[in-house]
TIVEXZA-36702 format. One record per residue (C-alpha): residue in one letter; x, y, z. Coordinates in steps of 0.1 Angstrom, whole numbers, padded with zeros to 4 digits, always signed. Layout:
BEGIN
AXYZ...
% end
This chain:
BEGIN
M+0002+0004-0003S+0016+0033-0005G-0005+0067+0000K-0041+0063-0024T-0028+0027-0040T-0034-0007-0028E-0014-0029-0049I-0019-0070-0053K+0007-0097-0069D-0001-0129-0075P+0019-0156-0052E+0019-0181-0083N+0035-0156-0105M+0057-0134-0090S+0069-0120-0121A+0039-0111-0135E+0033-0068-0130P+0009-0063-0100R-0028-0054-0100R-0032-0020-0088F-0061-0001-0075A-0074+0029-0063F-0092+0046-0035D-0094+0077-0016Y-0076+0060+0015S-0053+0027+0015Y-0046+0016+0052W-0013-0004+0065S-0019-0023+0098H-0006-0055+0097D+0026-0048+0113Q+0050-0018+0122F+0034-0016+0157T+0040-0017+0191E+0019-0023+0221N+0019+0002+0246S+0013-0001+0287E-0022+0004+0280G-0027-0024+0252Y-0036+0004+0227L-0010-0008+0193E+0005+0024+0179P+0030+0028+0153S+0059+0018+0154G+0067+0024+0114S+0057+0048+0085K+0034+0024+0075Y+0012+0015+0102A-0019+0033+0108D-0036+0031+0140Q-0076+0033+0151K-0072+0068+0153V-0058+0077+0121V-0091+0057+0105F-0112+0077+0123D-0101+0110+0119D-0101+0102+0079L-0133+0083+0079G-0160+0085+0116R-0148+0121+0123G-0168+0127+0081V-0196+0107+0093L-0192+0130+0125D-0197+0163+0112N-0223+0155+0084A-0247+0137+0108W-0250+0174+0127K-0256+0186+0091G-0286+0167+0095Y-0272+0139+0063N-0281+0105+0068C-0250+0086+0070S-0238+0051+0066L-0202+0033+0068F-0201-0008+0062A-0177-0025+0062Y-0170-0058+0034G-0143-0086+0037Q-0133-0122+0044T-0139-0132+0080G-0107-0128+0093S-0095-0098+0080G-0100-0067+0105K-0137-0063+0091S-0150-0058+0133Y-0117-0047+0143S-0121-0017+0120M-0160-0011+0134V-0159-0021+0170G-0120-0025+0180Y-0115-0044+0216G-0101-0034+0245S-0080+0001+0243N-0078-0003+0208K-0118+0007+0200G-0130+0012+0165I-0152+0036+0144V-0185+0026+0164P-0175+0033+0198I-0151+0065+0191F-0179+0081+0174C-0208+0079+0199D-0181+0092+0221E-0171+0120+0207L-0207+0123+0197F-0218+0129+0231K-0188+0147+0239A-0200+0176+0214V-0237+0171+0229E-0226+0179+0264A-0207+0209+0247K-0242+0221+0230R-0261+0215+0259I-0245+0238+0287N-0255+0267+0266A-0290+0252+0248G-0321+0274+0251A-0354+0264+0267D-0362+0252+0230E-0331+0235+0219E-0327+0193+0223Y-0304+0174+0212Q-0313+0135+0213V-0299+0100+0203T-0318+0072+0204L-0299+0036+0198G-0314+0002+0176M-0292-0027+0169L-0300-0055+0148E-0285-0088+0135I-0295-0104+0097Y-0288-0142+0102N-0300-0169+0071E-0322-0141+0058Q-0338-0132+0096V-0339-0099+0115R-0335-0103+0152D-0337-0075+0176L-0305-0078+0197L-0315-0052+0222N-0352-0076+0227P-0339-0110+0239K-0377-0123+0240T-0373-0111+0197I-0347-0128+0194S-0357-0165+0193Q-0386-0154+0173K-0402-0176+0145G-0389-0165+0114G-0377-0134+0128L-0391-0096+0121K-0407-0081+0100V-0396-0060+0069R-0414-0031+0058Q-0421-0004+0034D-0429+0037+0043P-0435+0054+0008K-0414+0082+0022K-0384+0067+0044G-0382+0032+0024F-0374-0001+0044Y-0377+0000+0082V-0380-0030+0107E-0409-0033+0121Q-0411-0034+0162L-0374-0031+0162T-0363-0016+0198S-0351+0021+0199C-0337+0031+0229P-0330+0067+0242V-0294+0070+0255N-0282+0105+0267S-0242+0099+0274Y-0214+0076+0261K-0221+0054+0289E-0256+0042+0284I-0250+0037+0248D-0217+0019+0253N-0242+0000+0278K-0269-0011+0254I-0244-0019+0229N-0223-0043+0250E-0263-0058+0261G-0266-0065+0222T-0235-0081+0218R-0246-0103+0251N-0274-0113+0234R-0261-0118+0201T-0232-0142+0216V-0266-0159+0233A-0282-0167+0204S-0257-0178+0184T-0244-0202+0207N-0287-0216+0206M-0294-0215+0178N-0255-0230+0166A-0254-0198+0144T-0222-0191+0130S-0213-0146+0139S-0187-0149+0105R-0220-0153+0090A-0241-0125+0103H-0248-0094+0096T-0249-0063+0124I-0260-0032+0121V-0259-0003+0145A-0287+0019+0139I-0278+0061+0154T-0307+0083+0151F-0297+0117+0162T-0325+0145+0163Q-0319+0183+0171K-0343+0205+0174T-0336+0239+0175P-0355+0274+0169N-0348+0291+0136E-0343+0323+0123T-0383+0337+0132G-0381+0318+0163Q-0399+0286+0151S-0391+0252+0160M-0373+0230+0137T-0361+0191+0140R-0334+0179+0120T-0323+0143+0116A-0299+0124+0108V-0298+0085+0109V-0264+0065+0109N-0257+0031+0101L-0230+0014+0108V-0225-0022+0093D-0205-0049+0098L-0210-0076+0069A-0207-0110+0071G-0176-0125+0054S-0173-0123+0019E-0156-0155+0014R-0166-0169-0021A-0194-0196-0026D-0167-0223-0045S-0141-0215-0014T-0163-0220+0013G-0194-0242-0005A-0193-0275-0023T-0186-0275-0059G-0203-0308-0075D-0224-0315-0041R-0259-0327-0050L-0268-0298-0020K-0260-0261-0032E-0255-0237-0007G-0279-0212-0026S-0292-0208+0010A-0303-0179+0026I-0273-0179+0048N-0252-0165+0012Q-0277-0147-0002S-0281-0119+0010L-0241-0111+0001S-0244-0124-0040S-0277-0097-0035L-0259-0067-0019G-0229-0078-0051N-0258-0079-0073V-0269-0037-0064I-0233-0026-0064K-0228-0035-0100A-0262-0025-0115L-0256+0006-0098A-0224+0010-0108D-0240+0003-0143L-0261+0033-0137S-0237+0056-0130T-0223+0049-0162G-0249+0057-0180K-0269+0029-0184K-0306+0040-0176K-0326+0008-0181T-0310-0010-0156V-0335-0025-0125V-0314-0027-0090P-0328-0057-0073Y-0330-0040-0036R-0356-0066-0032D-0335-0096-0034S-0329-0097+0002V-0332-0083+0036L-0303-0070+0036T-0300-0049+0003K-0336-0038+0015L-0323-0022+0049L-0294-0009+0029Q-0314+0008-0003N-0307+0047+0014A-0272+0039+0020L-0270+0025-0018G-0285+0048-0038G-0306+0071-0017N-0304+0098+0003S-0270+0091+0026K-0237+0101+0026T-0217+0063+0026I-0183+0050+0033M-0174+0013+0027I-0142+0002+0040A-0128-0034+0028A-0109-0055+0049L-0083-0076+0032S-0059-0105+0043P-0026-0104+0035A-0015-0142+0032D-0008-0154+0000I-0036-0184+0006N-0062-0155+0004Y-0053-0140-0029E-0079-0147-0046E-0108-0135-0014T-0083-0104-0014L-0083-0097-0050S-0122-0103-0050T-0128-0080-0022L-0110-0054-0047R-0123-0057-0071F-0158-0058-0052A-0142-0017-0033D-0132-0006-0071R-0167-0011-0085A-0189+0005-0053K-0163+0035-0055A-0180+0044-0089I-0218+0046-0073K-0230+0081-0068T-0259+0090-0040T-0275+0123-0033A-0278+0131+0005T-0299+0157+0013V-0306+0175+0049N-0329+0162+0066E-0347+0193+0079S-0385+0202+0086P-0408+0222+0110T-0420+0203+0139D-0455+0210+0138R-0457+0204+0101L-0440+0172+0106I-0467+0161+0134R-0495+0177+0113E-0481+0152+0077L-0482+0121+0101R-0515+0131+0117E-0529+0140+0079E-0513+0101+0069N-0529+0083+0098A-0563+0097+0086R-0559+0087+0054L-0544+0048+0065M-0576+0047+0093E-0597+0053+0062M-0581+0025+0040L-0588-0001+0068K-0620+0008+0070Q-0631+0001+0037G-0604-0034+0038G-0572-0025+0038L-0571-0002+0000S-0593+0016-0020P-0621+0003-0034E-0603+0003-0067M-0573-0014-0058A-0591-0040-0041A-0612-0047-0072A-0583-0049-0094L-0562-0068-0074I-0593-0094-0067G-0606-0095-0106G-0565-0095-0121A-0565-0129-0099G-0593-0151-0113G-0605-0185-0105A-0606-0199-0068G-0567-0205-0064G-0565-0172-0074N-0593-0155-0049N-0571-0170-0025S-0544-0158-0030A-0558-0124-0033N-0571-0122-0001S-0540-0136+0018E-0529-0107-0001V-0552-0085+0009E-0547-0095+0049E-0512-0088+0042M-0519-0051+0033K-0539-0046+0059K-0514-0059+0082Q-0487-0033+0068L-0512-0006+0069E-0524-0012+0107E-0483-0012+0117Q-0481+0022+0096V-0507+0032+0117R-0492+0023+0150K-0455+0038+0137N-0472+0068+0127Q-0493+0071+0167E-0458+0065+0180E-0438+0085+0163M-0459+0117+0173E-0463+0109+0206N-0424+0113+0207M-0423+0144+0194K-0448+0160+0217K-0429+0148+0246T-0399+0170+0256W-0366+0146+0254Q-0371+0144+0291E-0395+0134+0297R-0389+0103+0278M-0354+0100+0293Q-0376+0101+0322E-0394+0070+0312N-0365+0047+0304K-0346+0061+0334G-0354+0031+0355S-0344-0002+0332I-0310+0024+0318S-0300+0025+0355A-0306-0007+0367N-0293-0022+0336M-0260+0001+0344E-0260-0007+0381E-0256-0046+0371D-0229-0042+0348N-0209-0023+0369K-0213-0050+0401R-0206-0076+0367Q-0173-0058+0366E-0165-0054+0402D-0173-0095+0412R-0150-0104+0383K-0120-0093+0407V-0132-0110+0431I-0155-0135+0425P-0143-0170+0406H-0159-0168+0371L-0164-0186+0338W-0164-0161+0304N-0164-0174+0269L-0144-0176+0245N-0158-0172+0208E-0147-0172+0173D-0151-0136+0167P-0139-0119+0193A-0159-0089+0198L-0186-0119+0213T-0156-0127+0236A-0159-0124+0274M-0189-0112+0267V-0213-0140+0287V-0201-0142+0326H-0208-0173+0348F-0202-0169+0384V-0192-0194+0409N-0200-0187+0445E-0194-0205+0473G-0211-0237+0475T-0221-0259+0453S-0243-0244+0415K-0255-0269+0397I-0249-0260+0352G-0279-0273+0326N-0298-0254+0304K-0332-0244+0305K-0355-0273+0313A-0334-0280+0349S-0361-0282+0374P-0352-0267+0399P-0337-0242+0376A-0303-0240+0379E-0277-0217+0391I-0250-0217+0359T-0280-0220+0329L-0260-0229+0293S-0281-0231+0261G-0264-0250+0229L-0258-0282+0214S-0258-0310+0238I-0266-0296+0268L-0281-0316+0294P-0309-0303+0318A-0284-0317+0344H-0252-0312+0323A-0227-0303+0356V-0222-0297+0393V-0194-0271+0407T-0180-0267+0439N-0167-0237+0455K-0154-0251+0491N-0125-0221+0503S-0122-0210+0468N-0111-0247+0458I-0133-0250+0427S-0139-0281+0409I-0164-0294+0383K-0179-0328+0381P-0201-0342+0351M-0231-0354+0349E-0243-0388+0339K-0237-0388+0299A-0228-0351+0294K-0198-0342+0275I-0173-0318+0290L-0139-0311+0276V-0114-0294+0304N-0085-0283+0285G-0093-0304+0259Q-0096-0337+0274R-0128-0353+0283I-0136-0355+0320I-0157-0380+0339K-0149-0375+0378D-0147-0349+0398T-0121-0324+0386Q-0099-0300+0399L-0101-0264+0382H-0072-0241+0379H-0066-0204+0365N-0069-0202+0329D-0083-0239+0324R-0104-0244+0295L-0138-0260+0293L-0159-0269+0265F-0196-0281+0270G-0216-0299+0251A-0202-0291+0212N-0200-0254+0212N-0202-0235+0249M-0161-0229+0248Y-0153-0207+0285V-0124-0200+0306F-0121-0202+0338H-0112-0169+0362H-0096-0172+0394P-0091-0141+0410Q-0068-0155+0435D-0051-0177+0417E-0041-0148+0395A-0028-0126+0422K-0004-0157+0434N+0009-0160+0397I+0016-0123+0399K+0033-0122+0428E+0058-0152+0426G+0067-0138+0386K+0044-0167+0370K+0033-0151+0336T+0004-0168+0320E-0014-0164+0283T-0045-0158+0282P-0064-0182+0260T-0078-0178+0228F-0105-0195+0210D-0082-0209+0180S-0059-0217+0211A-0079-0236+0224Q-0089-0250+0197E-0059-0263+0188E-0057-0281+0223I-0083-0302+0216A-0075-0310+0181Q-0041-0323+0198K-0055-0342+0223A-0077-0362+0197G-0044-0366+0179L-0051-0350+0149M-0021-0325+0154N+0012-0324+0164T+0026-0307+0198E+0051-0286+0183G+0051-0254+0181K+0042-0234+0148S+0076-0216+0135A+0073-0197+0107D+0101-0211+0081S+0087-0220+0045D+0088-0252+0055K+0064-0248+0080M+0041-0231+0061Q+0024-0263+0046D+0018-0280+0082M+0006-0250+0099I-0019-0246+0067L-0032-0283+0082Q-0032-0276+0112E-0053-0245+0107E-0078-0269+0087V-0077-0295+0111V-0089-0275+0139Q-0117-0258+0117M-0129-0296+0107L-0127-0311+0143Q-0150-0282+0153L-0175-0286+0127V-0174-0321+0132N-0182-0320+0171E-0210-0296+0163A-0225-0320+0131N-0224-0349+0152A-0243-0329+0189M-0266-0315+0158S-0273-0351+0142E-0279-0365+0174E-0305-0342+0187L-0322-0345+0156D-0317-0385+0155K-0308-0384+0121K-0284-0419+0130V-0251-0414+0117K-0217-0396+0128F-0189-0380+0116E-0154-0384+0116V-0122-0359+0108A-0101-0381+0083L-0065-0368+0072M-0058-0381+0037S-0023-0384+0027P-0017-0377-0013Q-0009-0409-0016A-0040-0423-0004R-0056-0400-0031G-0030-0418-0060L-0008-0388-0057K+0029-0384-0058D+0031-0359-0034G+0009-0330-0024R-0009-0319+0010T-0025-0340+0034A-0060-0333+0026V-0084-0330+0059M-0118-0343+0050V-0149-0360+0070K-0160-0392+0068M-0199-0397+0073I-0204-0432+0088S-0242-0446+0085Q-0252-0459+0125V-0284-0479+0105N-0259-0498+0081N-0222-0487+0092N-0222-0471+0053E-0191-0444+0048W-0191-0415+0023M-0161-0390+0023W-0167-0355+0021D-0137-0327+0010K-0136-0299+0033N-0155-0277+0013K-0183-0305+0009A-0185-0304+0049I-0182-0266+0052N-0220-0263+0032R-0232-0296+0048K-0227-0276+0082S-0242-0246+0071L-0273-0265+0057M-0273-0284+0090Q-0273-0251+0113E-0306-0240+0089I-0325-0271+0096Y-0317-0270+0133Q-0327-0236+0134D-0360-0245+0124F-0362-0272+0148V-0352-0251+0176S-0376-0222+0161G-0403-0249+0164E-0406-0247+0124E-0431-0272+0114N-0408-0274+0082W-0373-0287+0099D-0379-0322+0087V-0374-0319+0055P-0373-0348+0023K-0341-0367+0025E-0332-0360-0014K-0329-0318+0004D-0314-0330+0036P-0279-0328+0044F-0268-0356+0068W-0280-0380+0042E-0266-0395+0011P-0272-0423-0017S-0260-0457-0008D-0253-0465-0049Q-0237-0433-0043E-0196-0446-0060I-0170-0443-0029L-0135-0452-0025I-0129-0482-0010G-0090-0482-0010S-0062-0483-0036A-0038-0508-0044H+0004-0500-0053L+0018-0519-0080H+0055-0514-0083L+0069-0521-0122M+0103-0528-0110S+0106-0559-0130L+0089-0547-0163A+0122-0528-0163H+0141-0560-0172A+0111-0569-0188F+0097-0595-0159D+0067-0608-0158I+0047-0593-0123E+0018-0611-0108E+0005-0601-0075T-0023-0596-0056L-0018-0568-0035A-0033-0551-0009I-0063-0526-0010T-0056-0503+0020D-0077-0474+0030Y-0067-0438+0038K-0053-0449+0073G-0034-0485+0056K-0063-0503+0069E-0069-0531+0044M-0098-0536+0025G-0091-0563+0005H-0070-0580-0025V-0067-0570-0057K-0054-0601-0082V-0030-0579-0111T-0007-0588-0136C+0019-0573-0164K+0036-0599-0186P+0059-0584-0216C+0052-0595-0249T+0065-0596-0285K+0050-0569-0308D+0026-0591-0316Y+0015-0591-0285K+0033-0632-0276D+0050-0644-0256L+0088-0631-0251G+0117-0659-0257E+0145-0670-0224D+0164-0644-0246D+0142-0616-0246F+0150-0610-0208V+0169-0580-0199D+0203-0572-0178E+0200-0537-0173P+0168-0515-0176N+0191-0489-0197E+0195-0516-0229M+0156-0508-0236I+0158-0474-0244G+0156-0462-0284K+0138-0494-0288D+0097-0508-0284F+0081-0522-0257Y+0053-0540-0254F+0027-0558-0224I+0000-0565-0213L-0020-0554-0181K-0042-0573-0170L-0068-0568-0135E-0082-0601-0129N-0106-0598-0098C-0110-0588-0060R-0114-0607-0033G-0125-0601+0008L-0138-0563+0005P-0165-0553+0029P-0193-0572+0029N-0213-0536+0024I-0202-0537-0010A-0226-0543-0037K-0211-0533-0070S-0175-0527-0077R-0151-0514-0104C-0111-0506-0105K-0097-0474-0119Y-0058-0469-0126K-0038-0440-0148H-0008-0452-0167Y+0024-0431-0172T+0015-0400-0188D-0022-0407-0190D-0048-0381-0188K-0076-0402-0181F-0082-0429-0161T-0087-0466-0176E-0116-0483-0157T-0130-0518-0156N-0164-0526-0156E-0185-0523-0126V-0192-0558-0116E-0220-0565-0089S-0205-0583-0067M-0179-0580-0031N-0156-0606-0049P-0160-0596-0084D-0142-0612-0112F-0132-0582-0139N-0114-0603-0163F-0094-0568-0176E-0071-0563-0192K-0054-0538-0220K-0027-0537-0239Y+0001-0512-0241K+0033-0501-0261Q+0061-0475-0254T+0079-0469-0290P+0103-0454-0285V+0114-0463-0250T+0128-0428-0234E+0152-0427-0206Q+0122-0409-0187Y+0099-0441-0191I+0131-0463-0178N+0131-0443-0147Y+0092-0446-0145L+0091-0485-0143K+0126-0482-0120D+0109-0457-0097G+0071-0457-0102S+0046-0476-0095I+0006-0477-0113V-0022-0466-0084I-0050-0485-0082E-0076-0476-0065V-0109-0496-0063W-0144-0479-0062G-0179-0496-0050R-0213-0484-0042Q-0224-0497-0008K-0254-0519-0003G-0290-0510+0004D-0304-0472+0012S-0296-0456+0044N-0318-0442+0069A-0290-0413+0071G-0316-0387+0077A-0346-0397+0087P-0354-0406+0120S-0364-0439+0131N-0396-0453+0133S-0393-0455+0169T-0381-0419+0176V-0389-0405+0154A-0390-0363+0163S-0420-0341+0168K-0421-0318+0141G-0419-0282+0157A-0410-0297+0187K-0384-0283+0207P-0356-0309+0221A-0367-0333+0251A-0360-0326+0287N-0327-0345+0284N-0314-0329+0250A-0326-0361+0232T-0360-0357+0205Q-0389-0361+0216Q-0413-0386+0206K-0447-0386+0196K-0477-0404+0213P-0493-0428+0195D-0528-0427+0197N-0545-0452+0219K-0566-0464+0193V-0538-0477+0174N-0516-0488+0204N-0551-0508+0211K-0546-0519+0176L-0508-0525+0180K-0515-0551+0207S-0542-0571+0192T-0519-0582+0164P-0498-0612+0164A-0461-0606+0156P-0451-0612+0121A-0433-0646+0116P-0401-0644+0117V-0380-0643+0075P-0362-0667+0066A-0325-0655+0055P-0321-0663+0020V-0295-0691+0016V-0262-0676-0006K-0244-0707-0028E-0211-0701-0027D-0187-0703-0059P-0163-0731-0056K-0140-0711-0078I-0138-0683-0057A-0142-0702-0022A-0112-0722-0038E-0092-0690-0045L-0098-0677-0010D-0087-0711+0007S-0055-0707-0013Y-0046-0674-0008K-0052-0671+0027K-0027-0703+0033R+0002-0683+0013T-0003-0654+0039N-0004-0678+0065E+0027-0691+0053A+0042-0654+0043E+0034-0644+0079G+0053-0676+0090K+0084-0664+0071L+0084-0629+0079G+0084-0635+0117S+0115-0656+0114I+0131-0630+0095Q+0122-0606+0115D+0133-0632+0148Q+0171-0638+0128I+0170-0600+0122A+0165-0594+0161A+0192-0626+0172K+0222-0608+0145R+0217-0578+0162K+0217-0586+0200N+0251-0604+0192G+0264-0572+0168Q+0263-0584+0135T+0251-0561+0109T+0245-0583+0080I+0227-0616+0070T+0237-0639+0037I+0220-0648+0006E+0220-0683+0021E+0213-0674+0051L+0178-0654+0037E+0169-0688+0015A+0172-0708+0049M+0152-0685+0061L+0124-0685+0031G+0124-0725+0033G+0151-0726+0002N+0122-0720-0015V+0136-0687-0038N+0137-0681-0077H+0172-0684-0089T+0161-0673-0124R+0161-0634-0116N+0196-0637-0103E+0210-0655-0133N+0196-0631-0154L+0207-0600-0136G+0243-0616-0138E+0270-0626-0115N+0272-0591-0092T+0240-0595-0079S+0254-0589-0038K+0253-0619-0015A+0250-0600+0018C+0225-0575+0030V+0229-0542+0050I+0204-0544+0088Q+0195-0509+0087
% end
C-alpha cells in the first residue's frame, strides 16, 4: 500500500505485474506497531495506521455530516478474519469507529447542552439488529431473538424499508450507549450459541438516530434528523471456497443470499452511474439490500471499508474484495438535509394516519385497488391468493398507523419525559453491569470464548461459594448456571467452590472437556483452564486469587484464545502435533494443515451434536488423507470429513468444502427445529445428513511397482487394497506380462540385464486386472481404475455386482520408442489402482428411525434427545392385538466353488508369508543382539525355506550382492 494505491501480486506468478487499485484511502495495519502499557497498538513505523488515524479520516466525516442533518452509512466488507470487526468495533483499548463515534457525539452534545436554550433539544436513540439466514433479530430485545421467522421488514412510501417493532432505546450519555451496545453483543453471543449459528455469517447493523430540535431565525421549532447506520457485514468468502462445488446440495441458501444480492445491487448501481439507464436495481432480493437501500442508492452519505487479508493463501479472496470495492466507488448517492418544521411533521403524520384509517375501513385498500387486485387474480385459487395479499396489506397499514402514532407521541413529548420513562431500566442495566465488573475482580468465574473476538468475554457465569448446578433451561429446579446450545443437558454438571478450591463434576452422559481432555469424574479447576460444555459452549475459568498468586510469584500466563483452545482439543484428539508453530517456509504447509484440522474438528463436533439431537442416525469423523492415499505421488495431506451411518455402517467421504457447505445447511435445519418450525424435517433428497447408498465411494487403493517390467520380467501380484488409514480392505489380483510386437510371449533371450538397454527400442506389455477378493461386506458393486505413465484420463474396468468381483480386464500397452524418462518411471514409479464401490441398501441417514421420530416443530426434549410423538390409544390397542409377524428365513447364498478355492489358497499363502516374515524378524533381532549387521543370501534362503526363485538372479548376472545390510 502506497498513498491511495493498493497493489496485489499473485503468489503463483511473482514475476507478473501487480494489479493496482486506487481508493480514497489505503491503510496498512498488518505490522510496524507496538503495544503500549495500556494495550493500545501504536505505530512503530511509517506504514502502520492506528485506530485514531482511521477514525479521523472516516469516522470524523460521518460525525460532521450527522450534525448537518445528513443520513450517513459506513459499512465494512471483507472475508472472515480480515479485520472488519476490528475496524468497526475494535477490542480493549483499541476502540473502533463505532465506540469512538458514540463518544465524540456525546462530547459534542454535552458541550451544546451547556448553552442550550429552553427550546433546544439533542436526542440520540439506538437500535441494534442482526441479519442471519435472511431473518432479522432485535439484539436489544432478547424476547424476540428466538422469534419464529424473525422480525418483519416493511416499506414506508417516504422513508423506505424499516424493521417492524425494532427496539429504539433513548440514550443520554456515552456510558449508556456503550452499555446498550454491550447488552446487544451479549444477546448476540447467547443467540448464536443457542441456535448454533456462525457469527461470521451474520450482518450486524447499529442504527443511531440523532435528532436536533432548535428554533430557526423566526423562532419556529425545526427538527433536523440524521440516521447513522454502522454496518459490520458477514464474511465475504466466495461460494467456491466455502461451499461445495459438485455437492448435490448447493449453498445457494439464505446464508449467502444477502451478500450475493449486495453484489448484484452494487453492480447495477455502478452500471447506472456509467449511463446504463434501463438497469433495474434488485433491492428486494434480500433483507440486507432492502435495509441498505438508502445507504447504497438513496438519501445518504456512504463510506465503505474493504478489509483485506495479506496472506498469500487468501489471494483470490483479497482480489475479489478489491474488485468489489473498486466497483462500489463508482456509485453516486444524493444526500439531502433532513430538516422540517416540527409542527408540520406532526400535522403530516396526523393526516397520513387519517388517510390510512379510512383505507382500513374499506378493507385495507381503496375500492379501485382491491377490485383490480381480486379481478386480476382470476379463479378460486386466484381469489385465495388475492385475499391473503389484502390481509397482508391490512397488516402493513395497521403497523404504519401504529408507527406514525408512536412518532407523533414522541414528538409531542420532551426529551426529558422520554428519558424519564426509560431511566429505571437504563439505571438498572448500568448498575448490573458495574456490579458484574467489580465481582469479576474477586469471585471465581467462567467467561466465554468465541471465534469472533468481539463476542469473546461477553458472557460471564460466577462460581459462588458452595455448590452450583449447570444445566439448560429445562432444568428443574432451575440451574444456578444456565447454558444453552448443542448437547447441553438439563443436569449437565456440578461445580463446587469450597474455600476458593474449585472443582467440576460432569453428570451422567454430559460432555465436558477440560484443557482438551474429556472428564468423567470430579476435576480440580485452575486459573485459565479451558472448558468445553457440549459441542459449542467454550469457556475459560478465571480465579482471581490464583491470578494474584501467580503475579506475586512472577509466573506469567497467557490468556487463552478461541484458536488456541481449539488447537488444544485437536492435539488431544491426536490430529495435530504438539510442536510449536514455525514461520519457516518448510513449515507453512503444516501450519495450514493444522488450521484446517482445527476447523474441521469443531465442525465435526457440532455436526455430531446436531445429528444426535435431530436423531439422524449418522456420525462424523475427521479424516486425514495423504496424497498417496488419493493416488498422488506428492502434495498436501487433505483434511476430510467421514460420515458413517449408524444403521448399516455405510460410509461417505466429504472434502472440506463440501463439509462446510453441509454444516451450513444442517444449521438451517437445526435452527428451524429449535424455533419450532413445522417444516424442519425436510425430504431426504434435501437433507444434508443424507447420502444415497449407491453413490460411488473410494474403497481403497493398491500400488503396483513396475521394477520387474524394466527387466522385461512378468509381474503377478495379489496386492493389498488399503484405505486412507492403511487398513486392509481386500486384495486385487494384477498381472503385467511383457510381450512381442504382436503380443505373444517373450523368448528366453528377450529378458534384459540392464534396463537402459531398452532405450530406443519398442516395448509391449499386457496389463490384466483379474479380480478383487475380500472387499467389505457392505459393498454391492465395485470397479477399478488407474492411470499409466502420462495418461490424462483413468482407465476403468466394468462395474461388477459382487463383493468378490471378477473383472477379467486386460489392456495392451506399447511404448515406441522407450525413453530414459520411461525407464525411470518403470524403475521408481508405480501404478495406483483405485478400487471404487457402491454400498448395499439405502441408508436411513437423514431420517429419524421409526422408533424415535422427532416431533415436527417440537423443541428438544428435557434430556436433549428428540421428543417422541405419543401414538393414539386406538392405534396402541390395535398394535397390541396384532400378532407378531413370523420371522423371515435368511436367504441361502450358494458359494462359488472357484472363489472359495481361491480364497482358501490365498489364506494359506498369506499365513505362510506371515510365518516367513516372522522368521526373518527373529533372525534380524538375534543378529543385532550379537552385534552383527549383515545377512548372507544363503541365510536368507534358509529363512524363506529354500523356495527362492533363482531365475532372476541368474538373469541379472553374477554381480548380485551376497549380503544385505541391516538398517
